[in-house]
VOSE-837534 format. One record per residue (C-alpha): chain; x, y, z. Coordinates in Angstrom, 1 decimal. Example, Ala and Ser with C-alpha at 12.3 -4.5 7.8 and 13.67 -1.06 7.14 Angstrom:
<tilums>
TILUM   c        u        v        w
TILUM   A     12.3     -4.5      7.8
TILUM   A     13.7     -1.1      7.1
</tilums>
This chain:
<tilums>
TILUM   c        u        v        w
TILUM   A    152.9    111.4    116.4
TILUM   A    150.3    113.3    118.4
TILUM   A    146.7    113.9    117.2
TILUM   A    147.5    117.3    115.6
TILUM   A    150.4    115.8    113.7
TILUM   A    148.2    112.9    112.7
TILUM   A    145.5    115.2    111.3
TILUM   A    148.1    117.3    109.5
TILUM   A    149.7    114.2    107.9
TILUM   A    146.3    112.9    106.8
TILUM   A    145.4    116.2    105.2
TILUM   A    148.6    116.4    103.3
TILUM   A    148.4    112.8    102.1
TILUM   A    144.8    113.3    101.2
TILUM   A    145.4    116.5     99.3
TILUM   A    148.3    115.1     97.3
TILUM   A    146.3    112.0     96.4
TILUM   A    143.3    114.0     95.4
TILUM   A    145.1    116.7     93.4
TILUM   A    147.3    114.2     91.5
TILUM   A    144.3    112.1     90.7
TILUM   A    142.2    115.1     89.7
TILUM   A    144.9    116.4     87.4
TILUM   A    145.4    113.0     85.8
TILUM   A    141.7    112.4     85.2
TILUM   A    141.2    115.9     83.8
TILUM   A    144.0    115.3     81.4
TILUM   A    142.6    111.9     80.4
TILUM   A    139.3    113.5     79.5
TILUM   A    141.2    116.2     77.6
TILUM   A    143.2    113.5     75.7
TILUM   A    139.9    111.7     74.8
TILUM   A    138.5    115.0     73.4
TILUM   A    141.7    115.7     71.5
TILUM   A    141.8    112.2     70.0
TILUM   A    138.2    112.4     68.9
TILUM   A    138.6    115.9     67.4
TILUM   A    141.6    114.7     65.4
TILUM   A    139.8    111.6     64.0
TILUM   A    141.7    109.0     66.0
TILUM   A    140.0    105.6     65.7
TILUM   A    138.2    103.9     68.5
TILUM   A    140.3    100.7     68.0
TILUM   A    143.6    102.7     68.4
TILUM   A    142.3    104.4     71.5
TILUM   A    141.2    101.1     73.0
TILUM   A    144.6     99.6     72.3
TILUM   A    146.4    102.5     74.0
TILUM   A    144.1    102.2     77.1
TILUM   A    144.6     98.4     77.3
TILUM   A    148.4     98.8     77.0
TILUM   A    148.4    101.5     79.7
TILUM   A    146.3     99.2     82.0
TILUM   A    148.8     96.3     81.5
TILUM   A    151.8     98.5     82.2
TILUM   A    150.2     99.9     85.4
TILUM   A    149.3     96.4     86.5
TILUM   A    152.9     95.2     86.1
TILUM   A    154.4     98.2     88.0
TILUM   A    151.9     98.3     90.8
TILUM   A    153.8     95.7     93.0
TILUM   A    157.1     97.5     92.4
TILUM   A    155.5    100.8     93.4
TILUM   A    154.4     99.1     96.7
TILUM   A    157.9     97.9     97.3
TILUM   A    159.3    101.4     96.7
TILUM   A    156.8    102.7     99.2
TILUM   A    158.0    100.2    101.8
TILUM   A    161.6    101.5    101.4
TILUM   A    161.0    105.2    101.2
TILUM   A    157.4    106.1    102.2
TILUM   A    154.9    108.2    100.2
TILUM   A    156.9    111.2     99.2
TILUM   A    159.0    109.6     96.4
TILUM   A    155.9    108.0     94.9
TILUM   A    154.0    111.3     94.9
TILUM   A    156.9    113.1     93.3
TILUM   A    157.2    110.5     90.6
TILUM   A    153.4    110.7     90.0
TILUM   A    153.7    114.5     89.8
TILUM   A    156.5    114.3     87.3
TILUM   A    154.6    111.7     85.2
TILUM   A    151.6    114.0     85.2
TILUM   A    153.7    117.0     84.2
TILUM   A    155.2    115.1     81.3
TILUM   A    151.7    114.0     80.2
TILUM   A    150.5    117.6     80.3
TILUM   A    153.4    118.7     78.0
TILUM   A    152.8    115.8     75.6
TILUM   A    149.0    116.6     75.5
TILUM   A    149.8    119.9     73.7
TILUM   A    151.3    117.9     70.8
TILUM   A    147.9    117.5     69.0
TILUM   A    149.3    116.3     65.6
TILUM   A    151.3    113.4     67.0
TILUM   A    149.1    110.4     68.0
TILUM   A    152.2    108.8     69.5
TILUM   A    152.5    111.7     71.9
TILUM   A    148.9    111.4     73.0
TILUM   A    149.5    107.6     73.5
TILUM   A    152.5    108.2     75.8
TILUM   A    150.6    111.0     77.6
TILUM   A    147.7    108.6     78.3
TILUM   A    150.2    106.0     79.7
TILUM   A    151.8    108.6     81.9
TILUM   A    148.4    109.6     83.3
TILUM   A    147.8    105.9     84.1
TILUM   A    151.1    105.7     86.0
TILUM   A    150.2    108.9     87.8
TILUM   A    146.9    107.4     89.1
TILUM   A    148.6    104.2     90.1
TILUM   A    151.4    105.9     92.0
TILUM   A    149.1    108.4     93.7
TILUM   A    146.7    105.7     94.7
TILUM   A    149.5    103.5     96.2
TILUM   A    150.9    106.4     98.2
TILUM   A    147.5    107.7     99.3
TILUM   A    145.8    104.5    100.3
TILUM   A    149.0    102.9    101.8
TILUM   A    149.9    106.1    103.7
TILUM   A    146.4    106.8    105.1
TILUM   A    145.7    103.2    105.8
TILUM   A    149.0    103.0    107.8
TILUM   A    148.3    106.1    109.8
TILUM   A    144.9    105.1    111.2
TILUM   A    143.7    102.2    113.2
TILUM   A    140.7    100.0    112.2
TILUM   A    138.2    102.3    114.0
TILUM   A    139.0    105.3    111.8
TILUM   A    140.2    103.6    108.6
TILUM   A    136.7    102.9    107.0
TILUM   A    135.6    106.5    107.4
TILUM   A    138.8    107.8    105.9
TILUM   A    138.7    105.5    102.9
TILUM   A    135.0    106.4    102.5
TILUM   A    135.9    110.1    102.3
TILUM   A    138.4    109.3     99.6
TILUM   A    135.8    107.4     97.6
TILUM   A    133.2    110.2     98.2
TILUM   A    135.4    113.0     96.9
TILUM   A    136.5    110.8     93.9
TILUM   A    132.9    110.1     93.0
TILUM   A    131.9    113.7     93.2
TILUM   A    134.7    114.7     90.9
TILUM   A    133.8    112.0     88.4
TILUM   A    130.3    113.5     88.2
TILUM   A    131.4    117.0     87.5
TILUM   A    134.6    116.5     85.4
TILUM   A    133.2    115.4     82.0
TILUM   A    131.0    118.5     81.7
TILUM   A    133.6    120.9     83.0
TILUM   A    136.4    119.6     80.9
TILUM   A    134.2    119.4     77.8
TILUM   A    133.2    123.1     78.2
TILUM   A    136.8    124.2     78.8
TILUM   A    138.1    122.2     75.9
TILUM   A    135.6    123.7     73.5
TILUM   A    136.9    127.2     74.4
TILUM   A    140.6    126.6     75.0
TILUM   A    141.9    123.2     74.0
TILUM   A    145.5    123.8     75.3
TILUM   A    144.5    125.4     78.6
TILUM   A    143.9    122.3     80.7
TILUM   A    147.3    120.6     79.7
TILUM   A    149.2    123.8     80.7
TILUM   A    147.2    124.0     84.0
TILUM   A    148.0    120.3     84.8
TILUM   A    151.7    120.9     83.8
TILUM   A    152.0    123.8     86.2
TILUM   A    150.1    122.1     89.1
TILUM   A    152.0    118.9     88.7
TILUM   A    155.4    120.6     88.7
TILUM   A    154.4    122.5     91.9
TILUM   A    153.3    119.2     93.6
TILUM   A    156.6    117.5     92.7
TILUM   A    158.4    119.9     95.1
TILUM   A    156.0    119.4     98.0
TILUM   A    156.7    117.0    100.8
TILUM   A    154.0    114.6    102.1
TILUM   A    154.8    115.7    105.6
TILUM   A    155.0    112.1    106.7
TILUM   A    158.4    110.5    107.3
TILUM   A    159.1    106.8    107.0
TILUM   A    159.8    106.8    110.8
TILUM   A    156.3    108.2    111.4
TILUM   A    154.7    105.4    109.3
TILUM   A    156.9    102.8    111.0
TILUM   A    155.5    104.0    114.3
TILUM   A    152.0    103.2    113.0
TILUM   A    152.9     99.7    111.8
TILUM   A    155.0    100.1    108.7
TILUM   A    157.4     97.2    108.4
TILUM   A    159.5     95.6    105.7
TILUM   A    157.5     93.4    103.3
TILUM   A    158.2     89.7    103.2
TILUM   A    158.9     87.8    100.0
TILUM   A    156.2     88.3     97.4
TILUM   A    155.5     84.6     97.1
TILUM   A    154.9     84.3    100.8
TILUM   A    152.4     87.2    100.6
TILUM   A    150.6     85.5     97.7
TILUM   A    150.3     82.3     99.7
TILUM   A    148.9     84.3    102.7
TILUM   A    146.4     85.9    100.4
TILUM   A    145.3     82.6     98.9
TILUM   A    144.9     81.0    102.3
TILUM   A    142.8     83.8    103.9
TILUM   A    139.1     84.0    103.2
TILUM   A    138.7     87.6    104.4
TILUM   A    141.7     88.8    102.3
TILUM   A    140.4     87.0     99.2
TILUM   A    137.0     88.5     99.8
TILUM   A    138.5     92.0    100.0
TILUM   A    140.7     91.6     96.9
TILUM   A    138.1     89.9     94.7
TILUM   A    135.2     92.0     95.8
TILUM   A    137.0     95.3     95.4
TILUM   A    138.6     94.5     92.0
TILUM   A    135.4     92.8     90.7
TILUM   A    133.3     95.8     91.5
TILUM   A    135.8     98.2     90.0
TILUM   A    135.6     96.1     86.7
TILUM   A    131.8     96.0     87.0
TILUM   A    131.6     99.8     87.1
TILUM   A    133.7    100.0     84.0
TILUM   A    131.4     97.5     82.3
TILUM   A    128.3     99.5     83.4
TILUM   A    129.7    102.6     81.5
TILUM   A    129.1    100.5     78.3
TILUM   A    126.2     98.4     79.4
TILUM   A    123.9    101.2     80.5
TILUM   A    124.1    103.2     77.1
TILUM   A    123.8     99.9     75.2
TILUM   A    120.7     98.7     77.1
TILUM   A    119.2    102.2     77.1
TILUM   A    119.5    102.2     73.3
TILUM   A    117.7     98.9     73.1
TILUM   A    114.9    100.3     75.2
TILUM   A    114.6    103.4     73.0
TILUM   A    115.8    105.8     75.6
TILUM   A    117.1    109.3     74.6
TILUM   A    120.7    110.3     75.2
TILUM   A    119.5    112.6     78.0
TILUM   A    117.8    109.7     79.8
TILUM   A    120.9    107.5     79.3
TILUM   A    123.1    110.3     80.8
TILUM   A    120.6    110.6     83.7
TILUM   A    121.0    106.8     84.4
TILUM   A    124.8    107.1     84.5
TILUM   A    124.6    110.2     86.8
TILUM   A    122.2    108.4     89.0
TILUM   A    124.6    105.5     89.4
TILUM   A    127.4    107.9     90.3
TILUM   A    125.2    109.8     92.8
TILUM   A    124.3    106.5     94.4
TILUM   A    128.0    105.8     95.0
TILUM   A    128.3    109.3     96.5
TILUM   A    125.5    108.5     98.9
TILUM   A    127.1    105.2     99.8
TILUM   A    130.4    106.8    100.6
TILUM   A    128.7    109.5    102.6
TILUM   A    126.9    107.0    104.7
TILUM   A    130.0    105.0    105.5
TILUM   A    132.0    108.1    106.3
TILUM   A    129.7    108.9    109.2
TILUM   A    128.4    105.4    110.2
TILUM   A    131.4    103.1    109.8
TILUM   A    131.7    100.0    112.0
TILUM   A    135.1     98.2    111.7
TILUM   A    133.9     95.3    113.8
TILUM   A    131.5     94.0    111.2
TILUM   A    133.5     94.6    108.0
TILUM   A    132.9     91.1    106.5
TILUM   A    129.1     91.0    107.1
TILUM   A    128.8     94.6    105.7
TILUM   A    130.8     93.6    102.7
TILUM   A    128.6     90.5    102.1
TILUM   A    125.4     92.5    102.5
TILUM   A    126.6     95.3    100.1
TILUM   A    127.5     92.7     97.5
TILUM   A    124.1     91.0     97.9
TILUM   A    122.3     94.3     97.6
TILUM   A    124.1     95.4     94.5
TILUM   A    123.9     91.9     92.9
TILUM   A    120.2     91.5     93.5
TILUM   A    119.5     95.0     92.2
TILUM   A    121.6     94.5     89.1
TILUM   A    119.8     91.2     88.3
TILUM   A    116.6     93.2     88.1
TILUM   A    118.0     94.8     84.9
TILUM   A    116.6     91.8     83.0
TILUM   A    113.1     92.9     84.1
TILUM   A    113.5     96.6     83.5
TILUM   A    111.2     97.7     80.6
TILUM   A    111.5    101.5     80.7
TILUM   A    113.4    104.5     82.1
TILUM   A    111.8    104.5     85.6
TILUM   A    112.5    100.8     86.3
TILUM   A    116.0    101.0     84.9
TILUM   A    116.7    104.1     87.0
TILUM   A    115.7    102.2     90.1
TILUM   A    118.0     99.3     89.1
TILUM   A    121.1    101.4     88.5
TILUM   A    120.5    103.5     91.6
TILUM   A    120.2    100.6     94.0
TILUM   A    123.0     98.7     92.4
TILUM   A    125.3    101.8     92.4
TILUM   A    124.6    102.3     96.1
TILUM   A    125.3     98.7     97.0
TILUM   A    128.4     98.4     95.0
TILUM   A    129.5    101.9     96.1
TILUM   A    129.7    100.5     99.7
TILUM   A    132.0     97.7     98.5
TILUM   A    134.9    100.0     97.5
TILUM   A    135.9    101.4    101.0
TILUM   A    134.8     98.2    102.8
TILUM   A    137.0     96.0    100.7
TILUM   A    140.0     98.2    101.1
TILUM   A    139.5     98.4    104.9
TILUM   A    139.2     94.6    105.0
TILUM   A    142.7     94.2    103.5
TILUM   A    144.3     96.5    106.1
TILUM   A    142.4     94.9    109.0
TILUM   A    143.1     91.2    108.2
TILUM   A    146.5     91.3    106.4
TILUM   A    149.7     91.0    108.6
TILUM   A    151.6     94.3    108.7
TILUM   A    154.5     92.8    106.6
TILUM   A    152.1     91.6    103.9
TILUM   A    149.6     94.4    103.6
TILUM   A    151.7     96.3    101.0
TILUM   A    151.8     93.4     98.5
TILUM   A    148.2     92.4     99.0
TILUM   A    147.0     96.0     98.4
TILUM   A    149.3     96.1     95.4
TILUM   A    147.6     92.9     94.0
TILUM   A    144.2     94.6     94.5
TILUM   A    145.4     97.6     92.5
TILUM   A    146.9     95.3     89.9
TILUM   A    143.6     93.5     89.4
TILUM   A    141.9     96.9     89.2
TILUM   A    144.1     97.8     86.2
TILUM   A    143.6     94.5     84.5
TILUM   A    139.9     94.9     84.9
TILUM   A    140.0     98.1     82.9
TILUM   A    141.2     96.2     79.9
TILUM   A    137.7     94.9     79.3
TILUM   A    136.4     98.5     79.1
TILUM   A    139.1     99.4     76.6
</tilums>
């Protein structure tokens, strides 16, 4: 695969990962608005989210094995069909069961798209380029998360059924598109058959760098879920207004954007572990300052610095897995990272 084909393959994989993730997240916000408008209880919504996280965690390893056999295209097609089904079910407002199944299908969409996107892009590029590519993925994802709640809320207030139909149409179109990357292309860049799962688990347990990548990445993912609850709760205790609380959450997201932007242009694959350690220290020390925050300004500084530090961890931890895992083990180890990501979301549910 020459440089032009490599860039084309990256753009297709990147576009499919982003569009599928964007469609699923837009639909999730729509489902939340629909549930609230129909008086669905918070306990019921939390139970559905927790069940979805468990299901995705269970199937993540199998998705990785499917990728090993067939490459990214089947996973992206399955993700698109799941998202299309969720879009159809999201129009069934009066049936809570339909909304529950729709949420679970969006979770499966995100899991399948992430597996195809990260595995495909990580397999195409070497260590020198991998950090910057993963940073771009985190950057675009963070920017979307800032804009989506407001945009979907405004659209839902005007036309509740419009977003599900848009997602349905886009997802069906994506299901017919090829990733442009064949299994032979990925094999030429290091794709090999996975070894036994237990062997890969032992390799993970016996490797400090791999454990650091998995634990740091999944831990920070869970921490950001907790911050979505912790910041409003702490802000309420300080007597902050809802506008100030929203500003704190936006500042945390913008700090993650800044972190991803920095890594996308100043990545150094030779010092991944020291960078990962320093990012964790920066985020941890900053977050510990929350105990001393006594007002909006000090809390804003805490969440901004913590968001920047922990925002660096996401692409660095994923790059660590690809750099230190044997080629025949990287699939299952990345799958375990995604599995822990899903289990970490249960706490937020």
